[in-house]
Phi, psi and omega in degrees: 000141180293145178291349181260011181300146184276166176302312176306317179298313179297316182295320181289328173301320178285326178296320179296314179297316178293323177302310180300323175296324182276354179063042177286150182254177179115165187293337179219090182299331178295324178287329178290322173292323177298319177299327176298329182270358181080030185226022185296312180298323175301317185281329177298314183293324180287328181284325185260345184076014184283126181251002181280148175284136185267128178294108185207168177300326179296311183304313182292323185285321183292323174302316180291321182293319183294318180293319176303315186291322176295320176299309180297319182298318182291327177291316182293321176299315176301327182275355177080027181261119175293134182199164174206165177248153183208169181067208194311313182297330179278351179256351178295139180088345179248292177270332189234139165279164186309327186261007191281325185218163178283129172252123182265332181197181175253125178263118179232125176251138179235153169300139183306324183290337181258013182300310183297318179296319179300319179291330173291323177290324180288323175296328177291336176266012173092009180274146177222164179291134180282331191047058192299120182291346184271003180231124182271154172127141182292136182299331179295342180259001181258132182270041180179176182208142173268131185235160177218159180270130177283141182249112176307325184283344185241017182074223182258018180290148179304141182221129185299149006265148166288151184224121171263112185267118177246137166238009175185186179232142181288145178295144173265006180284348184221176182260321179263162186304129173233197179296155189271162178261119174283144177285138181291148183303334177297330179303319187284345178274355185247027178283150176228163179262124180224119180056037177067031177227142174278131184222157178295157167293158192303318183289327177287321178297315180300322180297318178296314179303312178299321182294320177301316176304315182292317180295331178261027170052042172060023181269342184279082184299323180296327175296319180299315182290326177303309180302317176302312181295320178295318179300319180298335185268351193291138180290167182296324183266013188271338191297320185294321180290322175304313185296314182302311184290321177300317174301320179299319187272002177080017186236029180292325179295312178307319184300321174297316183289312180291321173305316177303314181303311188295317185290323181280315188263335176248359173067028175287153178282142175296156184250125177296132181102352176246117181280118185270152173093189178273133180255351183202179188297326178297313174300321178292326175290323186281340190285318182301315180286349180262007170298151197303316184292310174295327173300309179294325178294321179297315176298321182291333175283344187245012183296328181286345179267086188290342184259007188304315189284348173251008179252123184290122178217160178298326184283326183290316175300325179293308182296326174297322179298316185289322188263330179289139181298319182227067182299142179269091190302311178298321179288322176300319181294317182299314182300323182285313189270324181214078186286169184299156180297324178303320177291316181298324181291319177292318186288320186231078185284344186253008179281164191275333186213159174307321182293315181296316177300319178298316181297317179297320175302307181304316184298318181289310189292323181279348175278313191281000000 
């Protein structure tokens, strides 16, 4: 491989190797695996040099999402609500063309003080609480809510785009929803405009993406690519701020481990102010399975399970223990061995009794 190969080229080389390991079929197994992660068109474009937009469902959806985000941003600005967009919607037009990647939702963050005003704006735009059945946990304990646009022509059925409204972030110290993490005030002072949307500065955006990776049990491969692309753009003085915010979000240890993977496996430059590698035995235990090849192979086998990161299992508890800066060991053990009755009822809705639900949980959780 040429020493001037780009991040997409290096990433796709690993995807192709992993696709062969997984024995995927098709004319290009690497692209088949990229498709599982919602990135097929992105790698197709970089491999062929094709710059035209491909007519696809992703193109139509991305254009709709971006228009909706711009409209909402204008309404929130008029209402005096501090806000920004992050992850996929915030990276369109910069790292990705409209048809490059799958967008599942719009991620919108608002200042905690402006939460109620923001919800009033969203309600006025036809949004309602999705009450998503795939996510367990009392709404009062989650620092955000998933909303959907009601479609008058289709009754009350969910209608794209979905919107994840955040006024905080869930802690990675436990498995089930706990109190949220509030973004520091310095964060709001470093917002930038990108494609007519307020977005975080690159180092803060990278910390948010890293938190999402850990919270979603490392399965969001689009987020891993986002993190690599953001890493490559960081200025020389950005490392200290990235490290500070990662620590605030409880993923400072993960920053060192994932950064080590990017530097070793994607040949990205180290960033001054970011301490790479494992700093203790937990980091040393986490690093080998997070090397890019085993990481992508593991994620490739689990793409069909969309509830994996919210289902309590032994392996999820172990990875959270290894990667969180301050894991709540007692709480992790309780959630694994005796989760709340509400979780058991959500996980096993068809069982006859709470005891039977608990037994089924133990059998499944301790095996996985």
